[in-house]
C-alpha beads as a LAMMPS data file, in Angstrom:
LAMMPS data file: protein, C-alpha beads

151 atoms
150 bonds

1 atom types
1 bond types

-500.0 500.0 xlo xhi
-500.0 500.0 ylo yhi
-500.0 500.0 zlo zhi

Masses

1 110.0

Atoms # bond

1 1 1 81.050 176.537 203.830
2 1 1 84.283 178.518 203.470
3 1 1 82.966 180.263 200.365
4 1 1 79.850 181.284 202.305
5 1 1 81.933 182.733 205.144
6 1 1 84.223 184.626 202.753
7 1 1 81.180 186.050 200.986
8 1 1 79.785 187.138 204.351
9 1 1 83.106 188.830 205.210
10 1 1 83.136 190.569 201.816
11 1 1 79.585 191.839 202.376
12 1 1 80.589 193.077 205.840
13 1 1 83.502 195.080 204.419
14 1 1 81.385 196.443 201.551
15 1 1 78.691 197.529 204.020
16 1 1 81.328 199.408 206.018
17 1 1 82.649 201.210 202.933
18 1 1 79.357 203.082 202.631
19 1 1 79.962 204.745 206.013
20 1 1 82.790 207.275 205.487
21 1 1 83.293 208.208 209.145
22 1 1 83.506 204.568 210.193
23 1 1 86.017 203.847 207.445
24 1 1 88.124 206.885 208.379
25 1 1 88.112 205.963 212.083
26 1 1 88.882 202.324 211.348
27 1 1 91.793 203.161 209.042
28 1 1 93.194 205.663 211.562
29 1 1 93.108 203.136 214.372
30 1 1 94.654 200.543 212.059
31 1 1 97.493 202.944 211.318
32 1 1 98.030 203.604 215.029
33 1 1 98.058 199.883 215.800
34 1 1 100.564 199.278 212.996
35 1 1 103.027 201.713 214.546
36 1 1 102.241 200.811 218.170
37 1 1 105.399 199.535 219.846
38 1 1 103.810 196.490 221.471
39 1 1 105.169 193.406 219.694
40 1 1 102.812 190.473 219.925
41 1 1 99.812 192.534 220.996
42 1 1 98.764 194.030 217.648
43 1 1 95.982 191.514 217.007
44 1 1 94.705 191.875 220.560
45 1 1 94.714 195.656 220.095
46 1 1 92.741 195.288 216.859
47 1 1 89.935 193.387 218.538
48 1 1 90.015 195.379 221.778
49 1 1 90.040 198.831 220.159
50 1 1 87.650 197.677 217.437
51 1 1 85.128 196.590 220.037
52 1 1 85.743 199.533 222.372
53 1 1 85.326 202.226 219.706
54 1 1 82.773 200.365 217.502
55 1 1 85.115 200.163 214.532
56 1 1 85.101 197.893 211.514
57 1 1 87.389 195.129 212.733
58 1 1 88.117 193.745 209.220
59 1 1 89.284 197.180 208.046
60 1 1 91.390 197.782 211.172
61 1 1 92.981 194.349 210.870
62 1 1 93.681 194.727 207.146
63 1 1 95.296 198.159 207.547
64 1 1 97.391 197.141 210.535
65 1 1 98.658 193.988 208.806
66 1 1 99.278 195.859 205.558
67 1 1 101.488 198.412 207.330
68 1 1 103.101 196.200 209.980
69 1 1 104.247 192.868 208.601
70 1 1 107.570 191.029 208.652
71 1 1 108.865 193.053 205.692
72 1 1 108.039 196.457 207.206
73 1 1 108.525 195.697 210.906
74 1 1 112.059 197.088 211.006
75 1 1 110.957 200.377 209.454
76 1 1 107.997 200.729 211.852
77 1 1 110.210 200.277 214.908
78 1 1 112.975 202.437 213.417
79 1 1 110.482 205.257 212.811
80 1 1 109.304 204.860 216.399
81 1 1 112.846 204.954 217.752
82 1 1 113.784 208.032 215.706
83 1 1 110.610 209.797 216.821
84 1 1 111.296 208.817 220.439
85 1 1 114.873 210.096 220.189
86 1 1 113.617 213.384 218.723
87 1 1 110.819 213.640 221.336
88 1 1 113.229 213.035 224.228
89 1 1 115.673 215.573 222.808
90 1 1 113.068 218.304 222.207
91 1 1 111.182 217.891 225.495
92 1 1 114.278 217.028 227.522
93 1 1 112.897 213.715 228.799
94 1 1 115.143 211.729 231.089
95 1 1 115.302 208.161 229.851
96 1 1 116.610 206.589 233.024
97 1 1 113.627 207.120 235.339
98 1 1 112.097 203.720 234.520
99 1 1 115.374 201.869 234.245
100 1 1 114.609 199.178 236.864
101 1 1 111.145 198.423 235.485
102 1 1 112.337 198.309 231.883
103 1 1 115.284 196.125 232.867
104 1 1 112.819 193.623 234.355
105 1 1 110.727 193.703 231.170
106 1 1 113.754 193.245 228.931
107 1 1 114.885 190.190 230.934
108 1 1 111.586 188.429 230.184
109 1 1 111.857 189.103 226.450
110 1 1 114.844 186.956 225.466
111 1 1 115.126 188.133 221.845
112 1 1 115.072 191.804 222.755
113 1 1 118.575 192.900 223.656
114 1 1 118.442 196.664 224.143
115 1 1 119.182 199.115 226.884
116 1 1 116.260 200.433 228.944
117 1 1 116.702 203.920 227.475
118 1 1 116.410 202.489 223.950
119 1 1 113.291 200.560 224.937
120 1 1 111.751 203.702 226.440
121 1 1 112.520 205.687 223.268
122 1 1 110.840 202.994 221.169
123 1 1 107.789 202.975 223.464
124 1 1 107.400 206.754 223.515
125 1 1 108.288 207.265 219.866
126 1 1 106.099 204.462 218.555
127 1 1 103.041 205.840 220.315
128 1 1 103.734 209.451 219.334
129 1 1 104.489 208.501 215.719
130 1 1 101.406 206.275 215.504
131 1 1 99.123 209.011 216.827
132 1 1 100.620 211.638 214.515
133 1 1 100.293 209.477 211.408
134 1 1 96.744 208.449 212.401
135 1 1 95.783 212.110 212.815
136 1 1 97.209 212.885 209.379
137 1 1 95.494 209.917 207.717
138 1 1 92.024 210.499 209.232
139 1 1 90.981 213.602 207.234
140 1 1 92.458 212.196 204.016
141 1 1 90.567 208.916 204.281
142 1 1 87.409 210.744 205.347
143 1 1 87.627 213.000 202.289
144 1 1 88.205 210.130 199.860
145 1 1 85.521 207.954 201.472
146 1 1 82.967 210.776 201.140
147 1 1 84.012 211.306 197.512
148 1 1 83.721 207.576 196.837
149 1 1 80.284 207.462 198.441
150 1 1 79.062 210.363 196.292
151 1 1 80.232 208.740 193.066

Bonds

1 1 1 2
2 1 2 3
3 1 3 4
4 1 4 5
5 1 5 6
6 1 6 7
7 1 7 8
8 1 8 9
9 1 9 10
10 1 10 11
11 1 11 12
12 1 12 13
13 1 13 14
14 1 14 15
15 1 15 16
16 1 16 17
17 1 17 18
18 1 18 19
19 1 19 20
20 1 20 21
21 1 21 22
22 1 22 23
23 1 23 24
24 1 24 25
25 1 25 26
26 1 26 27
27 1 27 28
28 1 28 29
29 1 29 30
30 1 30 31
31 1 31 32
32 1 32 33
33 1 33 34
34 1 34 35
35 1 35 36
36 1 36 37
37 1 37 38
38 1 38 39
39 1 39 40
40 1 40 41
41 1 41 42
42 1 42 43
43 1 43 44
44 1 44 45
45 1 45 46
46 1 46 47
47 1 47 48
48 1 48 49
49 1 49 50
50 1 50 51
51 1 51 52
52 1 52 53
53 1 53 54
54 1 54 55
55 1 55 56
56 1 56 57
57 1 57 58
58 1 58 59
59 1 59 60
60 1 60 61
61 1 61 62
62 1 62 63
63 1 63 64
64 1 64 65
65 1 65 66
66 1 66 67
67 1 67 68
68 1 68 69
69 1 69 70
70 1 70 71
71 1 71 72
72 1 72 73
73 1 73 74
74 1 74 75
75 1 75 76
76 1 76 77
77 1 77 78
78 1 78 79
79 1 79 80
80 1 80 81
81 1 81 82
82 1 82 83
83 1 83 84
84 1 84 85
85 1 85 86
86 1 86 87
87 1 87 88
88 1 88 89
89 1 89 90
90 1 90 91
91 1 91 92
92 1 92 93
93 1 93 94
94 1 94 95
95 1 95 96
96 1 96 97
97 1 97 98
98 1 98 99
99 1 99 100
100 1 100 101
101 1 101 102
102 1 102 103
103 1 103 104
104 1 104 105
105 1 105 106
106 1 106 107
107 1 107 108
108 1 108 109
109 1 109 110
110 1 110 111
111 1 111 112
112 1 112 113
113 1 113 114
114 1 114 115
115 1 115 116
116 1 116 117
117 1 117 118
118 1 118 119
119 1 119 120
120 1 120 121
121 1 121 122
122 1 122 123
123 1 123 124
124 1 124 125
125 1 125 126
126 1 126 127
127 1 127 128
128 1 128 129
129 1 129 130
130 1 130 131
131 1 131 132
132 1 132 133
133 1 133 134
134 1 134 135
135 1 135 136
136 1 136 137
137 1 137 138
138 1 138 139
139 1 139 140
140 1 140 141
141 1 141 142
142 1 142 143
143 1 143 144
144 1 144 145
145 1 145 146
146 1 146 147
147 1 147 148
148 1 148 149
149 1 149 150
150 1 150 151
């Protein structure tokens, strides 16, 4: 029973590999989800965005878990914070305009002890960094998927 299901999942992934644009889109969305600054919602984002944009959910899930796991989580959020700090500095974004709302959010997350400006920098930076890396990865994966399909 389990072997049959795993074989079906393998066939689903192999079928998706023969569609280069689908693979490139799925990997790009997986990369964005990996760097998205929404702890606890990554799996929900995989299924929601996978369904919404007709992506290969196994590929999106595999890429997002490969990049964002307990060993790399610190680096993902650090990259988001650094990008958010740089973004706020370059575009002169005030980080105190959502202070009350972010203070309410941070009170409901007991393990997250950060100032509202830090939380805003992580939110902005994580999204900007995720989109930038996804835009960089898309043409590379598309190129290699087309080359793989031709061979």
